N, C-alpha and C positions, 0 to 999 in steps of 0.2 A: 589415477583418477580415485578420491575417496568415494564411499556410498554414499552419493548427497541425498538419496532416500530417507536416512535415519537423522538426518540433519535438521536443526532449527534454525532460524534465521531471526535475528535481533536489528531492527531497524533505528536508528539513532538520527535524529535531527539535530545537528549540533549545536547550533544557534540557541537551541533551550535545552540541552542534556548538561553540562555542567561546566560552570566558569570558575576557572583556575585561575584567573590573574584579575580580578576585582573590577571587570569592565562592565558588568552587566549583561555581556553576550558569553555564550557557551563558546568552547574552543576544543582544538585537538587534544590537548594537553588534559582539557576536562575528562575525555573519553579514556585516557589512559589511565587518570586517575581513578576509575570506576571498573577497571579490567576484572580486579578481583570479586567485585559484585556480578558481573555478566559470567565470569568462570565459577561462584558458586550456583549460579542458575543455572548453566548446562547448556547454554547456546554455543553453537557451533562457528558462526559467521557474524558479523556486523556490517549491514549495509550502512554506509555512509553518505546521507545525502550531500548536494554538491556544496564544496568549500573552495571551490576555486574562485579566482579575482571575478568579482562582479558587482554592477551597481547595485543589487539588491533590490531592483524592482521586482522581481518575484520570488525574492527568497534565496537567491543562488540558481535559479533554474534559468536564469540569463545569462549565462556564461560569457565572460569578456576575454578568458586567457585561459586555456584548457589546463596549461602546463605549470601555474604557479597556482598558489595557495593566496587566498585572501589575507589581509594582514589582521583582519577581525577573529580567524580560526587562528592564526600561528605562522609557524615557518614550515620549510621543506624538512628542516632539521626535526622539527615536530613530529612531523608525518613518517619521518622514518623513525624515529624511537616509537611511535605508536605501532608499527609494524613488527618491528622486534620485540616489543611487548608482548602485543597478542599473540606471535607465533609462538611466544615462550609457552602460553596457556593454551595451545593447539587452538586458538580462535583466528579466522579467517578474515581478511578485510577484503569486503566488497564497495566498490566505487559506482556512482551513480553517472552513467554518461547522457548528458543532454543531447543530442544528436539531431535533434527535427530543427532544432533552431538555435541561432546565437543571440547573444543582445548587441544591439544596434551600436553598443561602445566597441564591440570587436574589431580589432584591427582590419580585419577582412571587409567587415560592412564600412566602416569607416573608407578605406582605399577605393570602395564603391561608389561612395557618394562624392568621392571627390571626380570621379568620372571614368576610373580604371575600370574598362570594358571585361577585363578578364577578372576582376575581382565582383564585378556585378553578374556574371557568370556564376558564381558562388552561390546567389540568392535567386530569387523568383521575381524579376524586375517584368513590368509589363509597360508599354507606351499607353499614353493615355491624355484625358483633359483632367482639368481639376474635380469637375463636378460626375464623372462617370466613371465609377471603378469598374475594373475588368470582369467583374462577376458580382453576385448580389450576397457571396458567401459571408456569413457572419462570424467573427470572432468568440472562441470560448468563453472569453473573458467580456463578453458583451461588445455591441457596435461592430462594424464593417472590421471582415477580415484582411482588409487592403488600406496603405497609408501612402498618400501621394508626396514626393518628393520635387518642390517647384522647380528647384535648379536642373533636377533631370529631367523634367517633365512625364516623369514615370512614376507608376505604383508599385510597392513591394508588397509581397504576401508576409501575414502574421496570423497564423492561428490562434493566436494567445494574445500577449498584449503587443502593442504596435511598438515596444521595446525589445521583441522578440523576431527576428527576421528570418524567415524560413531557409533554411539551406534548400540548394537544387541537386540533389542525389543523381539526378542524370549527369550531372558533369562528373568524370572519371578522377578528376584532379579531386574534388570536394571527396571524393570516396577516400582517397588515397592518405588526404587528411585525415581523417577521422581515423583512420587505421594507424596512422604512426602515433596519436594521441594515445591509442590501446596499447601501443608497444612501449610506448616511454613508462605508463603505468603499471604493466608487467614487470619491467626491470625494476621498477621500487619495490616488488614482492606483493602486490596486489594479487588475491587470490579469487575474485569472482567479480562480475560487471551486472549491474542492473541498467537497462537501456529505457531511458525517458521516452512515453508515448511513440515507440518505436514503429509502430503499424501505421504511422500517418507520414513517413518519409515519402514515399511514392507518390506524387503526385500526376495526374493526367497530362495527357501529351496536349489536349485541348481544354481550355478552361470555357466551362459554360454557366450559366446561371439555374440555380436550383429553384425551383417552383413550389417544391412539397417540404423543403428543410431548410437546413443552414449551410448546406454544402458537403456534408462529410459523407454522403455517400456517394460521393467523386475522389475522395483521397483516403479513408479508412481502409485498411489493409488494401494499399492500391495495386497498379497493373505489377509493378516490378518488387515489391517489398520483400517477397520470399528471395528473390533472386540477389537482393542488395546484402541480405541478412546473410546468405550462404557467405558469399563472396568476404564479408567482413568477417566473420567466423574462423572461414578457411585461411583468410592471409593473414591475420592475427595469430593462429593458432590457438586458439581459447576454445576448441570443441570439448575438450576435457575439462574445462573450468566450471564453476556454477556461474550459470548466465542466467537472466530473468528478463522478459520484456514487459514491459507494462503496454496493454494493451487496447486501447480506446475504442468504444462502440464496437468490438470485434464480434465475430462471429466462432461458434464452435470448431465449424471447418476448418478454420483456416486456424486456430489454437492448435489444431491436431497436428498441424504440417508444422508451425512454428516448433512443436516441443517431441514430434516423433522423432524418436533417434535416426531413422533411417534416411531422415531429412537433413542431418546435419546443418542446424541451426540451432535453436536456444535449448536450454535444459527444461526451462518451465516457463508459464506466463501468466500475468494477473489479470483477469477480466473482471468487469465492476457491474454486471449485470443484478447481483444479489444485493449490489448497493442503491441500485434506485427503486426499490419495492415501497418507499414511501415519498417517492415525486408523484403529484398528482400530474395526469395527463402526460408523463414524460418530463414534465419540467422541473428541476431540482429547487427552482424558487418557488416553487408551489407545494404548500405540505399537505399531507395527508396520513393517516395512521397506518402502520406497515403492515403490507397485504401478505399474511404469514402464508398462504396457501401458495401465493408467487414466489415467495422465497422457499419456500420446500421444493417446489417444483423446478426453480432454477438449479437447487443443489443436486438434485435425482439428473435432470437432464445433463448439467455438465460432468459430474462427477460418473456416471454411467457412460457418457458419450468418450468422453477421454480414454476413459478404462479400456471400452471397446475397441478402442484404434491407436492403443497405445501411446497416448498424449500424456501429458504431466501439468497438473494444476500448481499453481501458488495459491494456499488457501490461507484467508485472511478477512479479519473486519476493519481494523484500523490502518490508517498511515497518514503520513502530513496534510494530507488533501482532505482526508475524511473526519467526520463528528465522533465524539468517542462512543465508541459501540455499547457501554452500558447504559448511556445518557438517549441511545437512540433506540436499540433494539432490546435493552432490558429495562430497570426500574431503578433509579439509582436513589431512590427516596426510601421507599418501602421493602425494596427486596434487593438493596445494594450489593450484599455480598455473595446471594443466591444467584441472582441473575447474570452478575460477571463470571463466576465459575461455569455456570451452564454455558454461556456463549464460548467461553473457551474449551472446556471440552467438547462442544459441538463441532468446531472447526477444527482442532488438533488431531481429533482422532478420524479426521477423514485421508481419503487417499489424495496424497498430494503433499506438499513441503509446506510448513506452518510457517508465518513469517508474525512477530511481535512488535508491536510498534510501542516505543518507548512511553514507560506508565500505563498502557494496558494492563500489564503483570500485577499492577496493584489498584488496578479499577479507578484510576483517574476519569474525571467526569467533566462533562461541557463547563466551561466558567460562567456561564451565563451572563455575559457582560450587557450592561446598562446603558453605555454612550457609545456614540457610533466612534467617539476620540479613543474607544479603547483598542480597536481594530486595527492592525496593520496591513493584512491580506489585500493587495491590490484588485483582486476578482471581489472580494466583498464590499469593499469601497465603491466600487464600479456598481454592482446590482444593487446596492442601497439606494443610490442616486437613482438607479435604473426604476426601482421600485416607488420611489415618490413620485417619478415621472408617470406612472401608471396609476397615479392617484391612490397608493399606500398610504397611511399616515405613517408617522414617524415609529409610533408603538408597533403598527403592524410589521413596517420593516424590519427593526429591530427584533422583532419575536422570531422571524424569517431566519434572519442572521444567527440568533441564538440556536437555532436548528441546524442550520446548514453550514454557516462560515467554517473554513479550513482553518480559520484561529482556534476553533474549537478545540483543535489536536496541537496547538503549537505553543502552548504557554508552560512556563518551565518544568522540567522534571521535580518532582516531588520526595527529596532525598528524606527531610526529617522534620520536625514541628519548630524547627528554629527559624528565624526572620529571614524572608525569600525563601523559605522551604529548604535549605542549605544548598541550592542552586548557586547562589553568589552571597558575598558579604556587603553589595551594592544592589540598588535597585533595578530589577532585570529589565532589559528591553521590553518585556509585554508583561502587563499584568497578570500575577498569580490567581489560581482558582483558590478560592477562600477556605475551601474545605482542607487543605495541607495540612492543620496540626491533626485532624483524624486520618488522614490517608496519606501515608508516605511509606518510604521502604524501611527506615529504620523500627517503624512501627511493627509491621507486617513481617520482617525477618525473625521476630521475636514471638512469633504468634503462628503456633504451628497449624491452625485451622484459617490463616488468612488467606485471601486471592494469591498472595505471591507466592506462599507456599504451596498452593494448588498447582499453579503453573510450573513451578519447580517439580511436582510429581507428571505432570503430564509431559515434561520433556523427557523424564526419566524413563517414561513407560514406554515412549516412543524410540529409544536405545533397546529397551531389554525385548519387546515385543515386535515379532517379523511380523506379526499380523496386522499392525498399526504401520509401520515401515513400508511394508512390502505387497501386503494382502490383498486379496478383492473387496470388492463392497459391495452390497446389494442393500435396498431398502425397505424397511418393513411399514407396516401403516401407513401406506402411502394417501389413503384416503382422509387420514386425519390431518386438520390444517395446524393443528397445534402442538403435534410430537411430531420431532424429528429422530426417527429411529433407524438405526441401520446396523448390520452385522460384517466385520471385517474378518476376511479368512485366509489363513495360511497354512498348507499342509492338514495338521489333524488339530490348529487353533482357531475356534469362534472367539472373536469380542464384541460383545452386544453394546451398543450405544443407546441409551435411552434418555431423550432432551425434552422437557415441558417448556415450549416456546411462550407459554403464556403465564399469566398470574392468577389464573384460577387452576384448580384439582382437575386432572385429567387420568380416566380409568385404564388401567393397563391388566391384560389377562395372558398368562401362559401356564400350560400344562406340566411344565419341567418341575420332577421333582427336587427339593433344594441342594442335594448332596451333589447335583451337577453343577451347581454354582460356584465361583469364586469371586468374591466382588473385590473389584480394583481399585474403585473408584467412585466417590460420592458427595454431593454437596449438603447435605441434610445427616443428622446422626441417625445411622440404622445399624442395629447388628445384623439383621438378615432381610432376605428379601423373598416376600412370600408369592404364593400360586397367583391369588388376585390381590390386587392394591393400587392404591391410588397414587399417581405423580403428584407430588405437592407444586404449589407454584414453583415455575423458573427451575425446578428439580433436575439435575443429572446423575444417572446412574449408569457404571459401567462395569460389565463382569466378563468372565471368561469362561468357557466350558470346551469339551471335546465336541468333535461334531457329530457324534451318535449317542443320543439321539437327536434328530433334526429338530432344532427350535422352530416354535410355533407362537408369536405373539400376535395378539388380536386387541 
């Protein structure tokens, strides 16, 4: 097993990454075509979101066949070529396993609909009458979490869309089926796995109404989830591979268990609490300004809590489900370059394995679509209609989608300033972000001061400095909501990271003499760091010095 703590993982949403055959959709050969770019950037693993056969109701997270590739993305031969080409460049391929649910088009579910009781037990069916679902639980995409099947006189559970039926992990035959899927892709040369909403797989023995929420308290980090993950990892022999779990609404106590090596579950996990600090009343579809105090406190709690108990974080801002971070927590108009670099520095130098989502490294922004017709995401379309039903105007509903939609991150990758941003020679499946002539890979590769080159430096620093990859973390200026500051320490080295989260100047004071400092990184042009100075808007400064004298920043 390679030292995964030094590694950096790059997430690819293949549908929007690179179109190699001019059909408007990204594909596997498009990834292979861009391996030289990823090698130049310095990433170690590519996490590829699902490309399995799917009706694409949820853009591939509704899998109809785990063993075969959707023709939209290519062939098995194309995938095998991707594995071979990536391996030559020492880049591992990670696959996305959607094991909480399948598409209702999956043969297992189709057989369940035909009345096969064995396959009905692959899912969570409950007897009932048409107007009385088993519980009042709500789907994460809106509406009831139960769908009625008149021919069976039964309801089935779907925590997501009604075309995504939840699997019954209580059934050992289901668990064996899922293990076989892992074994199949391991034999193809896959070197890591990301498990989609894996902390939702264990449902309660008795289903009951939730009178204080949407039902998640009954199935999040459920009663047998640790037991099931241990079994899956043990029986497929993936303990030494890079594995990451997506943990929905989880707790730090559970994430410690998921990732502590003594538990033999997963290498790391995602949590999303820091990406809810602009949710009003905890509701994704109600807007409020970013609560920087809450953001900072969450980082302190999770970083120190996981460290003290030998857990390990996946650290990230962006993915295929989240808006673009520079538009969300930065300023994509007046401080686009500075805030994108600061946000990168803030997360990449923390304790944990950093993830980059395609386009994040060039500062891609939200597209700010102006019509509901431009949206493809089923969640966004559902909630647009729900917002209208709740008396929001079309303008208000569209504004909320501009801030919250998952499609904000799914626009085509911006490779160059040519038509369709170099993503394709044909009209893409989704509208482009209009600023691609200014924000693109080709332009930034040729600019040493670009966001892209800054990311390349961050990746290189992780490989060079053990204080970043293996060191401890402690936080400075805890009382200051606008400054995220911390120290990474390993043996005799200290690396200090100062980040101004705001668009206003922030004072910093340190009594250390200048000769103790080595400036490693910054996003403003400074030749030195002074005793008393101002952090400029969205500024980041990273410097290194020996442990003695002890640093004291105020």
